[in-house]
Structures are given as C-alpha cells and as structure tokens.
C-alpha positions in Angstrom: 0.0 0.0 0.0 1.4 3.4 -0.9 2.3 5.3 2.3 2.8 8.9 3.0 6.0 10.6 1.7 6.0 8.1 -1.1 7.0 5.1 0.9 5.2 1.8 0.5 4.0 -0.5 3.2 5.5 -3.9 3.1 2.2 -5.7 2.9 1.7 -4.3 -0.6 -1.7 -3.6 -2.2 -3.6 -0.6 -3.3 -2.7 3.0 -2.5 -3.9 4.6 0.7 -3.2 7.5 3.0 -2.2 6.5 6.6 -4.3 7.5 9.5 -3.0 9.7 12.3 -3.1 6.6 14.5 -0.9 4.6 12.1 1.5 7.5 11.8 1.9 7.8 15.5 2.3 4.0 15.9 5.0 3.8 13.2 6.9 6.9 14.6 6.7 5.7 18.2 8.0 2.2 17.3 10.9 3.5 15.3 11.8 6.0 18.1 11.5 3.2 20.8 13.7 0.9 18.8 16.5 3.5 18.5 16.2 4.6 22.1 16.6 1.1 23.4 19.6 0.5 21.2 21.0 3.9 22.3 21.0 2.7 25.9 22.9 -0.4 24.9 25.4 1.5 22.8 26.1 4.2 25.5 26.7 1.3 27.9 29.0 -0.5 25.6 31.3 2.3 24.5 32.9 3.1 27.9 32.9 -0.7 28.7 35.1 -1.4 25.7 37.5 1.4 26.4 37.8 0.4 30.1 38.3 -3.3 29.2 41.0 -2.4 26.6 42.9 -0.3 29.2 42.5 -3.2 31.7 44.2 -5.4 29.2 47.1 -3.0 28.8 46.2 -1.2 25.6 47.6 2.3 25.1 45.4 5.3 24.7 46.4 5.5 21.0 45.3 1.9 20.5 42.0 2.5 22.2 41.4 5.6 20.1 42.2 3.6 16.9 39.8 0.9 17.9 37.1 3.5 18.6 37.7 5.0 15.2 36.7 1.7 13.6 33.1 2.8 14.3 33.3 5.7 12.0 35.3 3.8 9.4 32.7 1.0 9.4 29.8 3.4 8.9 31.5 5.1 6.0 32.2 1.8 4.3 28.9 0.0 5.0 26.1 2.6 5.4 26.0 3.7 1.7 24.9 0.1 0.8 22.2 -0.1 3.4 19.4 1.4 1.2 20.2 -1.0 -1.7 20.2 -4.0 0.7 16.9 -2.8 2.4 15.3 -2.4 -1.0 15.9 -6.2 -1.7 15.4 -7.6 1.8 12.8 -5.2 3.3 13.3 -2.7 6.2 12.1 -5.0 9.0 14.2 -8.1 8.1 17.3 -5.9 7.8 16.6 -4.1 11.1 16.2 -7.5 12.8 19.5 -8.8 11.3 21.3 -5.5 12.4 20.1 -5.8 15.9 21.0 -9.5 16.3 24.4 -8.9 14.8 25.1 -5.9 17.1 24.0 -7.9 20.2 26.0 -11.0 19.3 29.1 -8.8 18.6 28.8 -7.1 21.9 28.8 -10.4 23.8 31.8 -11.6 21.8 34.1 -8.8 22.9 34.9 -10.1 26.4 35.1 -13.7 25.1 37.9 -13.0 22.7 41.4 -13.2 24.3 43.3 -10.9 22.0 42.8 -7.2 21.4 43.7 -7.6 17.7 40.5 -9.4 17.1 38.5 -6.5 18.5 39.2 -4.4 15.4 37.2 -6.5 12.9 34.7 -7.2 15.6 34.3 -3.5 16.2 33.8 -3.0 12.5 31.0 -5.6 12.4 29.4 -4.2 15.6 29.4 -0.7 14.2 28.1 -1.9 10.8 25.0 -3.3 12.5 24.4 -0.1 14.5 24.9 2.0 11.4 22.3 0.1 9.4 20.0 0.4 12.4 20.2 4.1 12.7 19.9 4.7 8.9 16.7 2.6 8.6 15.2 4.0 11.8 15.7 7.6 10.8 14.4 6.8 7.3 11.3 5.2 8.9 10.7 8.3 11.1 11.3 10.8 8.4 9.0 8.9 6.0 6.2 8.6 8.5 6.4 12.1 9.9 3.7 14.5 8.6 5.5 17.2 6.5 4.0 20.0 8.6 5.3 18.4 11.8 8.5 16.8 10.7 10.8 19.1 12.7 8.7 18.4 15.9 8.8 14.7 15.4 12.5 14.6 14.8 13.0 16.8 17.8 11.2 14.2 19.9 13.3 11.5 18.3 16.6 13.2 19.1 15.5 14.0 22.6 14.5 10.4 23.4 17.8 9.2 21.8 19.8 11.7 24.0 18.0 10.4 27.1 18.8 6.9 26.1 22.5 7.7 25.8 22.3 9.2 29.3 21.0 6.0 30.8 23.9 3.8 29.7 26.5 5.3 32.0 24.1 5.0 34.9 23.7 1.3 34.3 27.5 0.9 34.4 27.5 2.4 37.8 25.0 -0.3 38.9 26.5 -3.4 37.3 30.1 -2.5 37.2 32.6 -3.1 34.3 34.1 -6.5 35.1 33.0 -9.9 33.8 30.4 -10.9 31.2 27.3 -9.4 32.9 27.7 -5.8 31.7 28.0 -7.0 28.1 25.0 -9.4 28.5 23.0 -6.5 29.8 23.9 -4.3 26.9 23.1 -7.1 24.4 19.7 -7.7 26.1 18.9 -4.0 25.8 19.9 -4.0 22.1 17.7 -7.0 21.5 14.9 -5.1 23.2 14.7 -3.1 20.1 13.1 -6.1 18.3 9.9 -5.6 20.3 8.8 -2.3 18.8 9.8 -3.5 15.4 7.7 -6.6 15.7 4.7 -4.6 17.0 4.8 -2.1 14.0 6.1 -4.5 11.3 3.0 -3.9 9.2 3.6 -0.1 9.2 7.2 -0.2 8.0 8.1 1.5 4.7 9.7 -0.1 1.7 12.9 1.4 0.3 12.3 2.5 -3.2 14.8 2.3 -6.0 15.7 6.0 -6.0 17.8 7.7 -8.7 21.1 5.9 -7.9 22.7 9.2 -6.7 26.0 8.8 -4.9 27.2 10.9 -1.9 28.2 13.8 -4.1 24.8 13.6 -6.0 22.9 14.0 -2.7 25.2 16.8 -1.6 24.3 18.7 -4.7 20.7 18.1 -4.1 20.5 19.2 -0.4 23.8 20.7 0.7 22.5 22.7 3.7 20.8 19.6 5.3 23.7 17.1 4.6 26.5 19.5 5.6 24.6 20.0 8.9 25.5 16.4 9.7 29.1 16.9 8.8 29.3 20.1 10.9 27.5 18.6 13.9 29.6 15.4 13.8 32.8 17.4 13.8 31.7 19.7 16.6 30.0 17.0 18.7 33.0 14.7 18.9 35.4 17.6 19.2 33.4 18.9 22.2 33.2 15.6 24.0 36.8 14.7 23.3 38.6 18.1 23.7 36.4 20.1 26.1 37.6 18.2 29.2 41.2 19.0 28.1 40.3 22.6 27.7 38.9 22.5 31.2 42.1 21.2 32.6 44.1 23.9 30.8 42.1 26.7 32.4 42.5 25.3 35.9 39.6 22.8 36.5 40.4 19.5 38.2 39.6 16.3 36.3 36.1 15.9 37.8 35.2 19.6 37.1 36.6 19.4 33.5 34.5 16.3 32.8 31.4 18.0 34.3 31.6 20.6 31.6 30.5 18.0 29.1 27.4 17.2 31.2 26.3 20.8 30.7 26.6 20.4 26.9 24.6 17.1 27.1 21.8 18.7 29.2 21.4 21.6 26.8 21.3 19.1 23.9 18.4 17.2 25.5 16.3 20.3 26.3 16.7 22.3 23.0 15.7 19.6 20.5 11.9 19.8 20.7 11.6 23.6 20.7 13.9 24.0 17.7 12.1 21.1 15.9 8.9 23.0 16.4 10.5 26.2 15.2 11.8 24.5 12.1 8.2 23.6 11.1 7.3 27.3 11.1 10.4 29.1 9.8 12.5 28.3 6.8 14.8 25.5 7.9 17.9 26.9 6.2 17.3 30.2 8.0 17.1 28.2 11.3 20.3 26.4 10.5 22.1 29.7 9.6 20.8 31.4 12.7 21.9 28.5 14.9 25.4 28.3 13.3 25.9 32.1 13.7 24.7 31.9 17.3 27.1 29.0 18.0 29.9 31.0 16.4 29.3 33.9 18.8 29.1 31.4 21.7 32.4 30.0 20.6 34.0 33.4 20.6 32.6 34.1 24.1 34.1 30.9 25.7 37.5 32.6 26.4 35.7 35.6 27.9 33.5 33.4 30.1 36.2 31.0 31.2 37.1 33.2 34.2 33.8 32.6 35.9 32.5 29.0 36.5 28.9 30.2 36.5 29.3 32.2 33.3 31.1 29.4 31.5 28.5 26.9 32.7 25.5 28.9 31.5 27.3 29.6 28.2 28.1 25.9 27.6 24.5 24.9 28.4 23.1 27.4 25.9 25.8 26.9 23.3 25.7 23.1 23.5 21.9 23.0 23.2 22.0 25.2 20.1 24.8 23.1 18.5 22.8 19.9 19.0 19.8 21.3 17.0 21.9 21.2 13.8 21.3 17.4 13.6 17.5 17.7 14.2 16.9 20.6 11.9 19.3 19.2 9.2 17.4 15.9 9.2 14.1 17.7 9.0 15.4 19.8 6.1 16.6 16.6 4.3 13.1 15.0 4.6 11.5 18.1 3.1 14.0 18.6 0.3 14.7 15.1 -1.0 12.2 13.2 -3.3 10.5 10.3 -1.6 12.3 7.6 -3.6 15.7 9.0 -2.6 14.9 9.5 1.1 16.6 6.3 2.2 19.8 7.0 0.2 19.8 10.6 1.5 19.5 9.4 5.1 22.4 7.0 4.5 24.5 10.0 3.1 23.5 12.0 6.2 24.9 9.3 8.5 28.1 8.9 6.4 28.8 12.6 6.6 28.1 12.6 10.3 30.7 9.9 10.7 33.2 11.8 8.5 32.7 14.7 10.9 33.4 12.4 13.9 36.7 11.5 12.3 37.7 15.1 11.3 36.5 17.0 14.3 39.0 16.0 17.1 42.2 16.6 15.1 40.9 20.1 14.0 39.7 21.2 17.4 42.5 19.5 19.3 45.0 21.0 16.9 43.5 24.5 17.7 44.1 23.8 21.4 47.7 22.8 20.7 48.5 25.7 18.3 47.1 28.5 20.6 46.6 27.1 24.1 44.1 27.3 25.7 41.8 29.5 23.7 42.6 27.8 20.3 39.9 25.3 21.3 37.3 28.0 21.0 38.8 29.6 17.9 38.7 26.2 16.1 35.0 25.8 16.9 34.4 29.4 15.8 36.0 28.6 12.4 33.9 25.4 12.0 30.6 27.2 12.6 31.5 30.2 10.4 32.5 27.8 7.6 29.2 26.1 7.7 27.3 29.4 7.9 29.1 30.6 4.7 27.8 27.4 2.9 24.3 28.2 4.0 24.0 31.8 2.7 23.4 30.9 -1.0 20.6 28.6 0.0 18.6 31.2 1.9 15.2 32.0 0.4 15.1 35.3 -1.5 13.2 38.2 -0.1 9.6 37.8 -0.8 10.1 34.2 -1.8 8.2 31.2 -0.6 9.2 29.7 2.7 10.3 26.1 2.2 8.2 23.4 3.9 
C-alpha cells in the first residue's frame, strides 16, 4: 500500500493515506527501537574502552579501535538502502540488531585485542544500518508539517537513552560478562517495537542511484549540517575536558563541563524542531550556526567565571545539538520520496566523516594556541558552515520552504 511521503507498506496492495493513529504508531515504534539501542550503545562504548585499558592497551590503540566505528559506517552505510530495497526494512533491522547484540557479547570472550578491530567493524556496521533505517522510517512517517517536531522528539529520546547507559554501568560495574550481556539484552529489546509495528514499516524505493556527491548537490545545507555537527560534537566531547584542565579545573570539574553540553542538547531539540516547522529551515540552520559561532568566541571571555562558563556551555551546546535535528528535517522536506533512504544514508556517512575530522581540528587548535585555540577552532567550523548556507537562503519575498 502506498504510504505517506512516497513510501510503501511492506504488505503491498492498493494506495492509501495512513491515518494519524498509524503515523503515531510507526513513529513511536521507530523511536523506541533507536532509544533502546542507544541505551545499549552508551553502555558498551565506555565498557570497551575500560576493558582495553585493563588489558594493557595504550590510549592511542584505544582511540584507533574506537575510530573503527566511523570507518565502518563510512564503508557500510552507503549500501544499506540497496540491501533494504531487496530484503525489506524489517528483516534488515532484525539482522542488524541481532548482529550488534552478538558482537557485543563476543568482545569479552575474545582473548586478544587484535580481534577487536574487525569485531568493532561488524558491531558498528550493525548499528549504522539500524540508525539509517530507523531515521528513514521516522522521516518517511512524519507529517511534513510536523517533521521538525517529530525529529526533535526523536533526538530528545535518543539523547536520554544515551544518558541511561553510564548510569547502568554504575549499577552493574565493568568487570566480567554481565555488563555485556545487559547491553546485548537492551539492544535485543529493540526487536519488540519493530515486531509490533512490522506492518507499518516502509519499503525502500529504488531511487535515482545518486552517490554521496549527488545527494550533496541536491541538499547541501541539510547534509552538511550532519558533517558540521559530527565534527563539533565529537570535538566537544573529546577536547572540552582537556580545555577545562588547561584553564584550571580538576579532572572531575573538567568532565562535568561535558554534562552541561549534554543537558542543553536534551532540552533544546523539541523547541527547535517546532520552530523548524514554522520558519524556513535553512534560516534556522544559519541562525543557529551564527549563534554558535558567537558562543564559541565568548568561551575565552566566560572562562574566568565558573557560573558564566556553565551557562554559556549549556546554551551553546543546546544550540549546536539542534543542527542534527533541523538538518534531518530539512533533508526530509527537500529530497524526493524515492531518494529518502539514500539521502538518510548519506546523512549518516557525513556525520561519521565529521566524527573523524573534528577531534584533530579542534585538538589542533588547542595545541596551536593554548588554551583558547579550542574556542577559535570551533568558531572557524561554525563560520565555515554558515558561509555554505548563505546561497541557499530564500530570496526576499520568496516562498518559505516546507
């Protein structure tokens, strides 16, 4: 049956328009699936790093192993829409979840760290496919007039899921097989919402066969939002604690700065998703990137006061996080229905490219001009993205994009 946004229900049949109840059920199921897996993922990432250090791995080796996640996504994610078009969304989601859960349990069972590199590749490939298909499902099911709000709810729930993982570690510890089994069970929990909404899942259409560059030409503001946010997010989480140490914070205080960023990220998604449904989304992206550039420039000024820096990081981090939500909403509005799955895959690929590029750029800024080079590198990244957005702004008196 033909579904909204050009997607097709897997049951096949005559065309029909989905009811509000079906939309809500499909969206809620996809969000629940990603949220459950987000909890498992946020539990597993620190577990793997801690276990590698316990086995004597250097920080460099741990970093290289972690980088396999981005490499895996870049290599595998572009092929996900093609595979889903042949297999179906639900079967591929099920395989992705099972592979991810099985890989997670295998980590503590393997004696050598060398085997963790291909295993991390497989683990991350499963998760990459899961996120591409879930975001495609949400974007396809969301009503065009409320796409920003729906995606704001999605990113908020996902952020909350990522916050739960570290809390679970505090409860179960980091030693033995049990933490990994718990993570695997949580990942497998994503099968339940998929099963309940299996009749509402979309079919991936053939699309136009565009590559990454083809999609970039089609929707540069939306897709480069993923690249910019990926670079900034990973740079913030990796380098901000180091900046805190350089300006006189102790280790605990420096780490707490990241918590302020995460809190703002949770609270800003829904309001800005709602705003993106009422104002041109490119204008929202431009305003956000310029505001974040100003916030970056103010970091050295605010660093002398713990309260001022805390408030600034909360506001600035919350704004930066909305680039992902608004960019994803802009992508759903711009891309033809048949190309939506491929565009979502490109979005995830560029986000992972940003994850790889961000830390060297921002960390390099900190080394070249300590300590405020951290802020100046962020300022340059936001301004570079803002420059890209200007040609895509609606002309005066023109129609506001959906």
